[in-house]
N, C-alpha and C positions, 0 to 999 in steps of 0.2 A: 596609820600602817607607817610602819618608822624605821623598814630592815631596807637595806641595800640592795634588795633586788630590784631590776630594769621589768618594768612591767606593761603589760600592753591589755587594752581594751577593745572588742571589737563591739559592731553595733549591727544587728539584723536588716534588712530592708521591706521592701514593700512583699505584704501577705503574713507579718509576724502580728499584723494591728489587732485588735480584740477589744468591745466594748467595754469600762473599766482601767482600763491599762493607765497604770500612773497616779491611780485615783489616792494610793495612800499616800502614797510621795507628796504630793498633791496638799494632802488633806494634814500631814502631820509634822510637815516641814517648812518653813514662810519662805526658803530660798526657791524652792520648786516651787509651791503659789505664783513665786513672783514673774518666773520662768513660765508659766501657762499665761500670766500676762501681759509677760513682754510679746511672745507671740503672736496675742489677741490684739493688743493697741496695732500693731504691725501690719497685720494683715484685713482688720478690719470686723473680726466676726467673735464668736467665742469659741476659741480652739479646746477650754475642757471642758464648755457643755457639749460638744462634739466628740471627747474622746472617753465620758462618762457615762454620756446617757445613750438614746435607741437610737439615736441619728442613724438611719440608713446609709447618709453622705461617706458617712467613714469608710464604706467599701467604692467610695467613685475616685478615681486616681489623685485628682486635683486636690481631695480634703487628706485622703489616706498620706500622701506625703510629708504634709509641714506636719499633721499629728506625730506620726511615726518619732520626726526630728525634735519634735518639742517634748514627748513625752519623753526620749531617750539621753535629750540634754538633762531636764527636767532629774532625772533617774542618779546622773554622774551629779548633779552639782548637787545633789543632795549624799548622796555619797562621800565626795568630797567636802561637806562641811559637816557632818556626825563621822565617819573614820580617819579622815586626814588622807584619803583616797587617794593620791598624783600619779598617774599614768605616762611612761615617756614614751608613748609607743601606741599609734593608734590606727585602725583599721574600720574599715566598713562593705557591707554586702550591697552593691548596686545603690541605690538609695542612702545605706549607711555610711557610705562614702562621705555624702554632704555632714552626716550626724561628726563624722572622725574629723572633719575641715575646722569644724566650728571647736568640738573639742579640744584641738591643739590651737586654736589660738588663730587659725589663718583667718577663717569667714566668719561674721557675725553674726548670730541667733536671730535677729529679726530682720537683716537684708538676707538669712538663706533659706528662711521658713517663705520671704515673697516667689524666691527664684523655683523652689522646689514645687510651691502649687504653680506657676507656669508651665514647668518640667511637665508634671504629670496631669495640665489640662493639655498641652501641646503631642504628647504620649497618646492622648486620649483620642484627640483630634485627626493624629497621623492617618488611623485605620477605622475604615467603617467597624462595627460591632460584628463578630459572625467571622471576619473577611480571615482571618488572621486566630493561632494559636500557639498554645507554648507543651510541653512535655516533656517530664522525667525518665531519662533513663538510665536505670539502675540496675549494677552489675557489679561482680568482684573484678578490678584491677582495666576499667575500659579501655581500650586500646583509643583512643582520640583521632589518629590515622585514620582506620578502620572507618570509623563513626563517618567520618568526611566525607571521604568515599564514598562510600555507600549514599550519602547526599550527593553527590555529583550532580546537576543540572537541576535540581530541586530549588523551589524558591524557599529555601528555609537553612538555618546554618547552625552553629553551636551557639548560643546565646549566653550560659553559667558552665565553667568548669569548676565544679563546686568542692569536687571530692577525689581520691584515686575510683569511688564506686557510683559517683552519682555527675553525671550531664545533662542539662537541658539544653533541648534544641527550639528553636522558634521560626517561626514562618507564615505561609500560607496554608490556610488548614487542608487544601488535596497534599501538598508537600509534606504534611504532618502524617496525613492519612498513607501514602506513602513512603515513608520513613518508615514508618512500623511494621509495613508488607514487607519490605527489603530486609530488615532485622531481622524478621521472622525464617524468611530464606534463604540467609545469610550467616548467622550468627554462631560465630565458630563451634564444633562441635566437641559439647560434653560443657559446654557453658549455658545458661539459664541469665535473662533478663527481663526486666519488670518495665513496662511501658506505662510511665503515669500522665495524663492526661492533667492540663494543671486548668485549675478556676481563675484565671487572668481575663481583665477588659481591653488587650491589646496584644500582640509580638513583641514584648521589649525586648531588646539588645539583638535585633535582626537588622538586613538589609530596610524593611519596611518603616524604620527608623527616622533615616537620612534625608525623608522628604522634611524635617523639623529642626535640623542641626542647625543651620542658619536665625532662623528665629531664637533658638535657644544661643545661639553664640552671641547674639545681639544683647539677649536678657542679660546673661553673664558680665559682658562688658557696662550695661546701664544700670543692673542694681549692683552688680558684685564692685564697685568703684574699693571698698574698704580692707579689696582683701590684702592681708600681711601675707606673705608668703615666708618670714625668719622658719617659723617653724613645721613647711610644709614639709620637710626630710625626713620628719616622725610620720609620717600617712602615708600609707599606700595606696596605689593607685590599681583601682580594677583593671587598666588598659593595658598595660605594658607588666600588672605582677609585682612591681618593684617599686619604690617607693618615691615621691615627687618630688621635683629639685626645685631650689626657690626660685624659679624663675614665673613670673605671674603669667603671660600669656602661654609659656607650656601649661600649668596649671588648669588654665580655663578652655586649653585645647582639648586635653586628658579626659576633662569633662563631658565636654558634646563627643568627643569620640567614643566615648563609652555609652551616650546612646542606641549606637548602631553595632555596637560590635563584642566581640568574646568579653565577660565579665572572668580574668583570669584570679578566681577565686583560692583554686590552690597552691599557686603562688607566693598570692598575697597571705596566705599563712605559713608560707613557710619562710618567708623573707621576714614576716613579725617574731617568728618561733626562732628565728637564727641571733634575733636582735634581745628577746626576751625570756626570763626567767620565769614568770607567772605569765595566765593569760587569762582575761574576764572578759563572756560578754554580756553587757548592758542592755536590756529591751524587754516590752511585754510579750517577747516570744523568745524561744529556745532553738535555733534550728542548725548554730554555726558551730556550737558545741561536738556537735556526732560527728560535722566535716574533718574537728580538728582530730578527734580518736581515729581518722583512716591514715593522718601522718603520723600518729604515736605520740599526739602532743595533748596533755594536759589541759581543759576548757572550761572554768566553773563559769557558771550561768548565772546571774541575778535578774531574776524578772519582777523583783516584790523586795519591799523589806524585811519580811521573814526570813528569804533565802538570802541578804543579804547579812541579815542578823549571826545567820549559822556560819558562812563561809567565812566572815572576819573575826568572827569568837574564834572560831580554830586555828584563821593565822598568827593572831597575836595572843 
């Protein structure tokens, strides 16, 4: 890709995993196979076997997270090798923010897969299964302030502002139930909404994750010693909505805060769209493409070698 366009790449997070993800890249491109091997060496278990087999642990958070990050980086490296794909800006949704930091050269893969495995383990340990939950509220031009007021006093909050039309809430199960009731009773006349409960193992990005913040901060200090902040200004922060600074302490702090605070993905998309003329989503699934549509921005999704070939043939 030898044009002069500024290119942004974005990476989906947890929930995009599926058995067989990245296998075409692994089998056909040596650098991708080496990426899976690098992650396996760091973690002490076979990442490719977990991704390509029928291992049920792929859906356990502490395994899901390093598997997704490894797959996304393998795909990116493969695209760089075959198509000279060199993005200028990077973003990632929740877990995807860690992939973005690797892609920008801020964090090394070997350290990061260990960090996100610990992140996943801590998140699962924070709340007993069944205590918390998450739900997506889907409606045209959701009024965030109205939603927050309706949730006032409840043990739940806004976890993800994904687009103008989708917001995810997270917290204790009774609070999720009560939010649905209040929305039903108070939603603006003439407007409709859908309330979709998410199949997740814990209430991510809620106050219930605060209990693990110190442990995760220690993990970032211990394992993330080789963090290089020079390119962090190219990567969006879920916590702030804008780009990271080149301050190591601030980067770590934002990653810790991301655990229990709102993911400002809509602002991330706007920040990236203001810099880039072309945006690509790379990962095993393509949830981010439709979010970009809601702000009038085209995002092309690459989920395999066949889709990559179609997209890059049309570009070149």
